[in-house]
Each structure stands twice: as structure tokens, then as C-alpha cells.
C-alpha positions in Angstrom: 116.8 69.2 100.7 114.7 68.3 103.8 115.3 70.0 107.1 115.3 68.1 110.4 113.6 70.2 113.0 115.3 68.2 115.8 118.8 69.0 114.5 119.8 71.5 117.2 121.6 74.8 116.5 124.1 75.7 119.2 123.4 79.2 120.7 125.6 80.9 123.3 122.9 82.4 125.5 124.9 82.2 128.8 121.4 81.6 130.3 121.0 82.2 134.0 118.0 80.2 135.4 115.5 82.3 137.4 112.5 80.1 137.9 111.2 76.7 136.7 107.7 75.2 136.2 106.9 71.5 135.6 105.1 71.1 132.3 105.1 67.3 132.3 106.1 65.3 135.4 107.2 62.3 133.3 107.2 58.8 134.8 109.9 58.3 137.5 109.2 54.6 137.7 110.5 54.0 134.1 114.2 54.4 133.5 114.1 55.9 130.1 115.1 59.3 128.6 111.6 59.5 127.1 109.9 59.5 130.5 111.9 62.3 132.0 110.1 65.5 133.2 109.7 68.6 131.0 110.2 72.0 132.5 109.4 75.6 131.5 112.5 77.6 132.6 112.7 81.4 132.9 116.3 82.6 132.2 118.2 85.8 131.9 119.9 85.3 128.5 122.5 87.2 126.5 120.7 89.3 123.8 123.3 88.6 121.1 123.3 90.8 117.9 121.7 94.2 118.1 119.0 95.5 115.7 119.2 98.8 113.9 118.9 101.8 116.0 115.8 103.9 116.0 117.7 106.6 114.1 118.8 104.1 111.4 115.2 102.9 111.0 113.9 106.4 110.7 116.4 107.3 108.1 115.9 104.1 106.2 112.2 105.0 105.9 113.0 108.6 105.1 115.4 107.5 102.3 112.9 105.1 100.8 110.3 107.9 100.6 112.7 110.5 99.2 113.4 112.6 102.4 116.8 113.7 103.6 118.4 111.9 106.5 118.3 113.4 110.0 121.1 113.4 112.6 119.1 113.8 115.8 115.8 112.3 116.7 115.3 115.1 119.4 114.9 117.6 116.6 112.0 115.5 115.1 109.7 114.7 118.0 106.9 113.7 115.6 109.1 111.5 113.3 106.6 108.6 113.7 103.5 110.6 112.8 104.9 113.3 110.5 104.8 114.1 106.9 106.9 111.0 106.3 104.0 108.7 107.3 101.7 110.7 105.1 104.1 110.4 102.2 104.1 106.6 102.8 100.4 106.5 102.5 100.5 108.6 99.3 103.2 106.4 97.8 101.1 103.4 98.6 98.1 104.9 96.9 100.1 105.6 93.8 101.6 102.1 93.8 98.1 100.6 94.1 96.8 102.7 91.2 99.8 101.7 89.0 99.2 98.1 89.9 95.5 98.3 89.0 96.3 99.9 85.6 99.1 97.4 84.9 96.8 94.6 85.8 94.0 95.8 83.5 96.5 95.9 80.6 97.7 92.4 81.5 94.2 90.8 81.9 93.0 92.4 78.6 96.1 91.0 76.7 95.7 87.7 78.4 92.0 87.5 77.6 92.6 88.3 74.0 95.3 85.7 73.7 93.2 83.0 75.3 90.1 84.0 73.3 92.1 83.6 70.1 93.1 80.1 71.2 89.4 79.4 72.0 88.4 80.6 68.5 90.8 78.1 66.9 89.3 75.3 68.9 85.8 76.5 68.2 86.6 76.5 64.5 87.8 72.9 64.8 84.5 71.9 66.5 82.6 73.5 63.6 84.8 71.7 61.1 84.2 68.3 62.7 80.5 69.0 63.1 80.2 69.8 59.4 82.1 66.6 58.4 80.0 64.5 60.7 76.7 66.0 59.4 77.8 65.2 55.9 78.7 61.6 56.7 75.5 61.2 58.6 73.6 62.5 55.6 75.3 60.0 53.3 74.5 57.2 55.7 70.9 58.3 55.9 70.6 58.3 52.1 72.2 54.9 51.9 69.9 53.6 54.6 66.8 54.8 52.7 68.1 53.2 49.4 68.8 50.0 51.3 65.2 50.0 52.6 63.9 50.4 49.0 66.1 47.7 47.6 65.0 45.3 50.4 61.3 46.1 49.6 61.8 45.1 46.0 64.0 42.1 46.8 66.9 43.5 45.0 69.5 41.3 46.6 72.5 42.6 44.6 71.8 46.2 45.3 71.1 45.5 49.0 74.4 43.8 49.4 76.2 46.7 47.8 74.4 49.3 50.0 75.1 47.3 53.1 78.8 47.2 52.2 78.8 51.0 51.7 77.0 51.5 55.0 79.6 49.3 56.7 82.3 51.5 55.3 80.6 54.6 56.6 80.3 53.7 60.2 84.1 53.8 61.1 84.2 57.3 59.5 81.3 58.4 61.6 82.7 56.9 64.8 86.0 58.6 64.2 84.4 62.0 63.5 82.3 61.7 66.6 85.4 61.0 68.7 87.2 63.9 67.2 84.2 66.2 67.7 83.8 65.1 71.3 87.5 65.8 72.1 87.3 69.2 70.4 84.2 70.1 72.4 85.9 69.0 75.6 89.0 71.0 74.7 86.8 74.0 74.0 84.9 73.6 77.3 88.2 73.3 79.2 89.7 76.4 77.6 86.6 78.5 78.3 86.5 77.3 81.9 90.2 78.0 82.4 89.8 81.5 81.0 86.9 82.2 83.3 88.9 80.8 86.2 92.1 82.8 85.3 90.0 86.0 85.2 88.4 85.2 88.6 91.6 84.2 90.4 93.8 86.9 89.0 91.3 89.6 89.8 91.0 88.3 93.3 94.8 88.2 93.6 94.9 91.8 92.4 92.4 92.9 95.1 94.3 90.9 97.8 97.7 92.5 96.8 96.2 96.0 96.6 94.6 95.4 100.1 98.0 94.3 101.6 99.9 97.2 100.0 97.4 99.6 101.4 97.5 98.0 104.8 101.3 98.2 105.1 102.7 101.4 103.6 106.4 102.3 104.1 106.8 103.5 107.7 104.1 101.4 109.2 104.8 99.5 112.4 104.0 95.8 112.2 104.0 92.5 114.2 105.2 89.6 112.1 104.0 86.1 113.3 105.0 82.6 112.2 101.7 80.7 112.7 103.4 77.4 113.2 105.8 78.3 116.0 103.9 81.3 117.2 107.2 83.3 117.2 106.8 86.9 116.4 108.9 90.0 115.8 108.1 93.7 115.8 109.3 95.9 113.0 108.7 98.7 110.5 107.9 98.4 106.8 111.0 99.8 105.0 110.2 99.1 101.4 108.1 97.2 98.8 109.6 95.2 96.0 108.1 93.8 92.8 109.7 91.2 90.6 108.6 89.5 87.4 106.9 92.5 85.9 106.7 90.9 82.5 104.2 88.4 83.8 101.1 88.9 85.8 101.8 92.1 87.8 99.4 91.0 90.5 101.0 87.6 91.1 101.4 87.4 94.9 104.7 85.6 94.6 106.2 88.6 92.8 105.7 91.0 95.7 107.7 91.4 98.8 107.7 93.6 101.9 111.0 94.6 103.4 110.8 94.8 107.2 113.4 96.2 109.6 112.8 94.1 112.7 113.6 94.5 116.4 116.0 91.6 116.3 119.6 90.7 115.6 118.7 89.6 112.0 117.9 93.3 111.4 115.7 92.8 108.3 113.3 90.3 106.7 111.8 90.0 103.3 108.2 88.7 103.4 106.6 87.4 100.2 103.0 88.4 100.0 101.9 84.9 98.9 103.0 83.6 102.3 100.4 85.9 103.9 97.6 84.8 101.5 97.8 81.1 100.5 98.7 78.7 103.3 98.9 81.6 105.8 102.0 80.2 107.4 102.9 83.7 108.2 100.7 86.6 109.6 101.4 90.3 109.5 99.4 93.0 111.3 99.8 96.7 111.6 100.6 97.9 115.1 101.8 101.2 116.6 102.8 100.1 120.1 104.1 97.0 121.8 105.2 96.0 125.3 108.3 97.9 126.3 111.6 95.9 126.6 112.4 98.0 129.7 109.1 97.2 131.4 106.7 94.7 129.8 103.8 96.2 131.7 104.2 99.5 129.8 103.8 100.2 126.0 106.3 101.8 123.7 106.1 102.8 120.1 107.5 100.3 117.6 110.2 102.8 116.7 111.3 103.2 120.3 111.8 99.4 120.7 114.9 99.5 118.4 116.8 101.8 120.8 115.5 99.9 123.8 117.2 96.7 122.5 120.5 98.6 122.2 120.8 99.0 126.0 120.1 95.4 126.9 123.0 93.0 127.7 120.5 90.4 129.1 116.9 89.7 128.4 114.2 87.5 129.9 113.6 84.4 127.8 111.7 81.1 128.4 112.8 77.7 127.3 111.6 74.1 127.6 114.2 71.7 129.1 114.2 68.0 129.9 112.0 65.8 127.7 111.0 68.6 125.3 109.0 66.3 123.0 106.5 65.7 125.8 105.6 69.4 126.0 102.9 71.0 123.9 105.0 74.1 123.7 107.2 74.4 120.6 110.0 76.7 119.6 113.5 76.6 118.1 115.3 73.3 119.0 118.7 74.4 120.1 121.8 73.5 122.2 122.1 76.6 124.6 124.8 77.4 127.0 124.1 78.3 130.6 125.9 80.9 132.8 128.4 78.2 133.8 129.2 77.1 130.3 127.2 73.9 130.3 125.3 73.0 127.2 121.6 71.9 127.3 119.2 70.7 124.6 116.1 72.9 124.8 113.1 74.4 123.0 113.9 78.1 122.9 110.5 79.8 123.0 109.7 83.1 121.2 110.6 86.4 122.6 107.6 87.9 124.4 106.4 84.5 125.6 104.5 85.0 128.9 103.3 82.0 130.9 100.3 83.9 132.4 99.0 84.5 128.9 100.3 81.6 126.8 99.6 78.9 129.4 96.6 80.6 131.0 98.1 80.2 134.5 95.7 81.6 137.1 97.2 83.0 140.4 96.2 81.5 143.8 96.3 83.6 147.0 98.8 82.3 149.6 97.9 83.7 153.1 100.9 83.2 155.3 104.7 82.8 155.1 104.5 79.2 156.2 102.1 78.5 153.3 104.4 80.3 150.9 107.4 78.2 152.1 105.4 75.0 151.8 104.3 76.0 148.2 107.9 76.8 147.1 109.8 73.9 148.6 107.3 71.1 148.9 104.2 71.5 146.7 106.2 72.6 143.7 109.6 71.2 144.6 111.4 74.6 144.2 109.9 75.4 140.8 106.9 77.6 141.9 106.7 81.3 141.8 105.0 83.7 144.3 104.2 87.4 143.6 102.8 90.3 145.5 99.4 91.6 144.6 101.0 94.5 142.6 103.2 91.9 140.8 106.3 94.0 141.5 107.9 91.6 143.9 108.6 88.0 142.8 109.7 85.2 145.2 111.2 82.0 143.9 113.3 79.1 145.3 117.0 79.4 144.5 117.8 76.4 142.3 121.5 77.1 141.8 123.9 74.6 143.0 124.9 75.0 146.7 121.9 77.3 147.3 119.4 74.7 148.5 116.8 76.2 150.9 117.5 79.7 149.8 115.1 82.1 148.0 115.5 84.8 145.4 113.6 88.1 145.5 113.1 90.0 142.3 111.6 93.5 141.8 111.7 96.1 139.0 114.7 98.4 138.9 112.5 101.4 138.4 111.9 103.2 141.8 108.2 103.8 141.0 107.6 100.1 140.8 110.3 98.3 142.9 111.4 101.1 145.2 108.8 100.1 147.9 110.7 96.8 148.2 114.4 97.4 147.5 114.4 100.5 149.7 112.5 98.8 152.6 114.9 98.8 155.6 113.2 95.9 157.2 113.5 93.8 154.1 117.1 94.9 153.5 117.9 93.8 157.0 116.9 90.3 156.1 118.2 90.1 152.6 121.1 92.5 152.3 121.4 94.9 149.3 119.6 94.0 146.1 121.8 93.3 143.1 121.0 94.8 139.6 120.0 92.3 136.9 119.1 94.3 133.7 115.5 95.6 134.2 115.2 94.0 137.7 117.1 93.9 141.0 
């Protein structure tokens, strides 16, 4: 069954728009839905289903490696870099050694089987060659006798020998054809055996390398190379199927990941990381914190950070999404007023400054800032202080024309200089909490 990537899935994000950037201005002179503008919109969206907790992930790894479960992470400060991680490495080394031994047995048996088939074909080549040599010898003898009969003008004998030679030629032609096909078959089987040995040995090395790179307990970042979507997670298990066949066949191996996402777990076939490389996996120990993207957290800590979030920052493409070079999941998403919009929902962790290579421009005065927000960018621009802890955007909500929104991190160390400033509060009133910002 084919899949239509433009068939939108409905997602209840309750997305509250924060800022907007024009990706494609469209053509306002043409009245067509295909010439409408495309926008990059930052929203505060409902997080949806929660991932496993950090404790659940830790215990899943411990269980896979034969350790008892723990009830309190505080009693195991070094749970990420403890004997559990060492055990994961040891288990992987054992698994790689077992794979190499199993593969050697497989390739030896496979080679003997194919060599036996090659010997049969080689015997057939020898048989056809012997028969052809015998028929050629008979033809040579008849030709010599014909030359002698012709020399002595023995017409009767000459006619008889010519008839015999005529009967010989179809036999020779048939044997040559049979010999040629047998030689071609032999060459093909020898080539295929050499190729099988080369490919399967390379597969074995690839699988051993991946298993060594991703032991149970390893933090990872999983990336879909087509959509650029990625998830952070932890390797929680290794699975092998089809052991009766080639033990090093990449399609027989899977990594089980516990991911920082509502889907909770993924199974990644190793052939998807090797052949067309539609997927990419890399080992990582830290990632941007969900509580503050400017800080790093361990992969394990991310699981608990996602538990506390009711809303998260997401980016989506709205308007004429097909005119944008950005791609994501095509979906019908709800906004904070219950309206439904067709959008491209971009991956978590998308950041315009990095993904679009947007360079900041210094704005010197309040008048220039106002002109930038309301005229130059038509209420879709964004202004930040030098420390990037205060963001100013035009309020695009209905009934709020001409207003602005100020955003600053909730953490006092970052946003306190702004949300505690009496002069600023005198102009704006109290700041309102919005997940990680106010």
C-alpha cells in the first residue's frame, strides 16, 4: 500500500502562536491558494503523551543487563556512568565475539556448500570438453581421409566422407554450445561465491561495529535523514532474528531504543543504518535541556524533564506549505482557540537561528525597533536583547493589534533582570508564567 505524505493527521496541539516569520511572500496579485504566503510560526504546544521516567529507563537498562531494580535515583548518583555502563560494554564485547564465531561457522558451511555445487559444474565442463575433443578428433581424421581420397580421385569414398563430416558438424556445434554454457555457469558460481564471501564479511564487520558503538545503556540521537526529525534516547536492548540463516545479515538485527517522546520506544533495524542510510544514529551523552535550551543535560535527565512540561516550544509552517523548503509532518493541528490549520509540523529541537542560518541585525533605537516589528516585517519579526534573555515580538492575536509581547526565561538567573525590573513592570504590569518563560 502506498502512503500519501499530504494526507494530514489531526493533532490536538492547542498551539498558541508566539511569533511568525515569512518564508515565502507568495504573489498577492494572483488570486490562487497556490500563491499564498508561507510562514514559520513559533507556538507553545501541548506536549501530549509523556515518555518513560528517568527511573523507568534506568531500571529497564539494569534489568536488561541482569541488575536489580532501584527505587530511588538519589541513592545512585552515578547511575549513568556506573558498573551498569561497564556491564553494557562487556555484554556487547561478548555479543560481538559470539557473532564472529557464529559467522565463521556460517561462512565455512556456506563456502563448502557452494564449492560442492561448483565442483558439479566443473565436472560437467570437463565432460563436455572430453566429448568435444573426441568429436573434433573424429572430424580431423575424416578430414585427413577426405583429403587423401580427393588426391586419388576416389569420388565414391570422397562423397561418403563428406557425408560423415556433415553429420559430425551438428554434434560439434551442440557440444560447443553446451560447453560454453557450462563454463559460463561455472564462472558465474565462482564469481557469486567470491561476492558472497566479500559482502557477508563486510556485513559482519559493519554489524560488529554498530553493536560495539551502541551498547545497552548508551545515550543516542536518532535522526530521520529525509525529514531531519530526531529523537534522543537510550539503547535498552539488542535483538537478533533469523539465526538459522546468515547471523550477520543486517536485517536480522535490531536495536531497541527508549526515546524521549510519547511513543516511548522504537526498534531500529541495523540495515536502515547501513544501506540507504535513511536513518542515522549517533552516540551522545548530553543534549539541550528541555528546561533551558541554552544549557545541556544528560540524556537520562531529559526523560524526567519531559514529565514536567504541559507546553513546549514547537515550530510549524503554515499558509502555502508546499512553497517552503522546510519539511516535516503534514498535519491538521488545533490552535488555542480550537481552530484547525493545515501545517507542516517541524521536528522537536528545530531552531531558526541554526536551521535557517538567520543572522541577527543590531537595532539602535526604540523607534527603529517599532518600525522593524510593525512595518518592515508586518508584525512577524523578532527582537532580542544582546544576552538573548528578553524577546520582543508583535502581538498577532485577534484584538491585540499594535501591542507587543515580552518574553524572558522563568529562571531568575536569566530572566530576573527583566521580570523584576520596576521600571519595566510599571510599563507592562506583572509577567505571566508560560512554561519555561514568562
